[in-house]
N, C-alpha and C positions, 0 to 999 in steps of 0.2 A: 588441650584446654581451649575453649572457645573464648575469643576476645570480644569485648563490648565496644561497639563503635561510638563515636561522639554523638551521632544522631540518636542511638539508643539511650545514651545517658541523658540527653536533653528531653527525650520523650518520657523517660522515667521520672525526671525531675518535675516536668509539667504535670504528670499524673499525680505525683505526690502533693504538689501545691493545690491541685484541684480537690483532692480528698481532704486535705486540711481545711480548705475553705468550706467544704460541705459539712464537716464536723462542727465548724464554727457556727454555721447556720442552725444546726440542730441545737447546739448548746444555748445560743442566743434566744431561740424560741422557748426552750425550757425555762431559762432564767426569767422570761417575761410572764411566766405562769400559764403558758398555753401548751396544749398537747403537741409534741414534736412529730407525731405520726404523719399528719398531712404533708409537712415539709419533707419528711424522710421518704415518703412515697414518691414525691416529685423528684427528689435527688436520686433515688435508686433507678427510677425510669430513665432519667437523663444520663446517668453514668452507664447504664446498660446500653443505651443507644449510641453513646460515644465510644465506649471501651470494648464492646463485644468484638472478639477477633473475626476478621473477614472470613477466614477459612472455616470457622465453626458457626457462622451465621446461617440460620435456616433460610430457605427460599422465600418464605412468606414475610420475613422481616425486611420489608422494602424500605427504601429511603423515606418515602412519604409517611409510612407508619412510624418509623424511628423519630421523625421530626415533628409530626403532628400530635401524637398521643401525649408526650410530655408537656407540650405547650397547652393542650386542652386541660390536662390535669392541673397545671400551674394556674390557669385562669380560674378553674373551679376552686382551687385552694385559696386564691386571692379573695374570691367572693365569700367563701366560708369564713375566712379570718376577719373580713370586714364586719360580718354579722356577729361573730363571737367577741372580737376585741374592741369593736367600735372605732377602728382606725388607729389602734395602738400596737399593732403587730410589727415586728422588725422584718426587713428583707436583707439578705446577706449576699456576699460576693460569690458563694458557691452556685446558688441557683441562677444568678445573673450570668455568670460565666458559661454555665451549661446551656442556657437559652441562647446566648450569642453564638456559641459553637454550633448549636442545632440550626440556627438561622443561616449560618454559613453553609452547612451541609445541604439545607433545603434549596437554597438559591443555586448552588453549584451542581448538585447531583440529582435532584428530583426531576422526573420527566415533566414536560409541559402538558397541562397547565398546573400540575401539582406544585411546581416550584413556586408559583405565585401564591397559591392557597396556603401552603405550609410556611412560606416566608412571612405572610401576613400574620398567621397565627403565632409564630415565634416572636415576631416583632411586637405584636400586641401584648404578649405575655411579659416581655421585657418592660414595656412602657407602663404596664399595670402594677408592677412591683412597688413603686413609690406610693401608690394609693393606699397600700396596706397600713402605712404609717402617717396618714395625713394629719392625725391629731398630734403626733409627736413632732412632725416636721413643721407643722403650722404653715407658714407662707412659703416654705422652700420646695413644696411639691412641684410647682411649675418649673423650677430650676432643675430638679432631678429628672423630670419628664423631658425637658429640652436636652439635657445631657444624654438621656436614653435615645432620643431621636437622632442625635449626632452619631452615637455608637452604632445604632441600627443601620443608619445610612452608610457609614464607613464599611461595616461588615458586609452588608448586602452589595455595595458597590464593588468591593474587592472580589466577592464570590461571583458576581455577574461578569466582571472582567476576565476572571480565570475561566469561567464557563464559555465566554466568547473565544478565548484562546483555544480551548479544547475543541470547539466547533470548527474553528479555522483549521486546526491540525487534522481533524477528521476529514474535512473536505479536501485538504491537500493530499492526504494519504489516498483518499478515494480517487482523486484525479490522477495521481501517479499510477495507481493500480490499473485504472482504465486505460491510460496511455500505454502501459506495459502490455496489457492484453491486446490492444490494437496492434502493437508492434509484433506480438507473437502471432496474431492472426495473419499479418502480412508475411511473416516467415512461413507459416503453414501454406499460404498460397504459392510462395516461391518454390518450396520443396516439392509439393505435390504436383504443381504445374511442370516442373522439370522431369519428375519421374513419369507422369502420365504421358507427356509428350514422347518420351523414350519408348513407352509401351506402344503408343500409336505407330511410331516409325517401325519398330521391330515387328509389330503385328502385320503391317502392310508388307514388310519384307518376307515374313513367313508365308503369307498368302501367295506371293509370287514364286517362292521356292517350292511350294507344295507340289506343283505340277512337274517342274523340271528337275529339282534336286532335293527330293524328300529325305535323303540320307544326311543332309546337312542342316536339317531343321533343329536338331537337339541344342546346339549352342545358342540359336536364336530364341528358342523357347525358354532356355535357362536364363537368358538375359531378360526376357519378359517377366519371368517369375521373380528374379532378383529386384527389378525395378518396382514391381507391384508390392513386394515385401517391404522395401524401403519406404514406399509411399505410405503404406499402412502404419509402419513404425513411426514415421514422422507425425502422422495424424494422431496416433495414440499419445505420443509424448506431448504434443501441443495441447490436445484436449485435456490431458492430465494437468498441465500447468494452468490452463484457463479455469479449470474447476477447483484448483487449489486455493484455499482461503487462508493459508498460513502466512505469517509475516516474513518467513524465511525466504531467502533467494531461490528462485526457480532454477535449480541446476539441471532440469530436464529440458530446458529451452533448446530447440534444435538450431544451434548456431554452428558456424564453421570457422576454420582458421587457415593459415597458410599451408600447414601440413595436409589438411583435407582437400586443398586444391589439387594436389597430385593424385589423390584417390579419385577425385571427381573427373579429372581428365582421363584417367585409365579406364574408368567405367563407361565414359562417354563413347569411346572407340570400341565397337563390337564387330561381329561378323557382318561384313558388307557396309559398315558405317564409315563415317569420315575419320580420317586420321588426325589425331590431335598431338601436337608437339608442345611440350612445356619447357620454356626457357626461363630458368630462375637464376638471377644474379647471385653470386656467392656472397655479396655484401648484404643480401636480404636475410636477416637472421630471424629465428623463431621467437625472439623476445620482444617483438614489436607490441605496441598497445593492443589489447584484445579487441577493442572496438574497431580498430583499423583492420586487423586481420579478418574479423567477421564481415566488414564492409567489402574488403577485397574478395572474399569468398563469394559474396552476393553478386559482385560485378561479373565474375567469371561464370557463375551459375546462370545468371540471367542472359548473358551473352551466348552461352552454349545452347540454352533453351531456345533463344531466338534463331540460332542457326538451324536447329531442327525444324522450327516452325516455318521459316521464311527462306532458307537457303539449303534445301535438301540436295541440291546438285553440287554443293561444295565438296572438294576432294581433300583439302588440307586446311587445318585450323591451327593457328599459332597463338599460344597463351604465354604472355611475358610478365615476369615480375622483376623489377630492377629498381635500384636506388637512383634517385635523381636529386643530387645535392642532399638537402635535409628532408627529402620526401620520398615517398614510395609511389612508383608508377605501375599500374596494372593495365595490360592491354590484351585484347582478344581480336584477332584478325582472321578473316576467312576469305576464300577465293570464289565464293558462290556468285551466281548471276540472278538469284531471286527465284529459282525453281523450287517448288515445294509440292509434295504429294499429299499433304495433309488437307482434310476438309476445311472449309472456311471457318466453321464454328470452332475449330481447334487452334486457329492461328492467333487468337487473342486480339485485343484492341489497342495494344501499345501502351497499356497502363504500367507494365513492368518497368519500363525505362523511366517513367515519371516518378514512381516510388523509389527507384534506384538513385535518381538524381537528388531526391530529398535526403536520402541516407548519406550520400557522399558529401553534399553541401553542408549537412549538419555537422560534419567533422572538419569543416573548413576547406574541403577539397573541391575539385572541378571534374566534371564528367563530359566527355565528348562522344557522340555516337553519330555515325554518318557513313556514306559510301566512300570507298577508297578511289584513288586514281586508277581507272581501269575497272577490273572486276573485283567484287567482294565488298565487305562491310567491315568497319572498324569500330570497336568500343574501347575507349581509353579513359582511365580515371587516375587522378593525381591526388595523393594525400600528403599534406604537410605534417610530418611526424612531430615537429616541434610544437604543434598546436593540438595534437591528438590527446 
């Protein structure tokens, strides 16, 4: 059995009161000896505009149409009643409430500049209601008009404030999505640069082996194929996320974790390539914060990519993961002397470390990259887990 929520009960109660007020309007008009049909038409149009379910609302039934047509009919009804009754027609709470609700909808939901046009029409219809009874009200018409101005101002002000909040929320969501897509684009650069650099190195190796050791080319070509496949897969995942307009989380974002660091180091060492040793402290668990694990993965990935670019003569690379008090320390050390067989265009301009430093410092960590004592290069990052 479906239960009724408190919000549903309140909505039903409000709709019931509105319908009762509309019936009172029709009865009062009939009691005054006037035809109730003009008032009934206004009330039916207003009720349809307010109560038509959203899921059944046709596309052409736009907010500006919903709010403008009842107001125009109400103004026409006011003019007709003035001619027929000579200022002795009554105005009731039902029509007033409907027009104020339509004013709220116009200011908040109509597109610009229709919000202003429809809001003015609804407000004018409300202020014109007391004019129908100027003979009966005598000198009280200005009082009723002033009261109408206050109500119109309050309703329009509230709707304008909520519309402003909606706009700010939309801007904030847009900025968040834009920042997320920029971060995803940076991830794409990191992944593809890593794989393409590996392809370049192994292609050069294959060219050298083609003349002397053609029978050993198969493992090298397999490594090139694997690196190219992973680069294409990374681009497909990232472009899919960039094109995704849903509000759900992008679970296809190519991020890494501590477990992926082991796979990264195993793939890095291939036939004729540098040897990579991974030293992981047993105190480093897999339940660290995900953003820290992803940043650690980026540190290792960028450092290994730079080894391929700038230290092709390195023979041994050490990757370390260890707990340092309440933090995590990630280090990548090589023994190269700066020799590289890559073309100058493939070596990059050093922007990878700049972006890496921004990622690390955003988590409250510190990044150090520089030459070691003697030969080699060292990249070391420290993440405070207590702040991650």
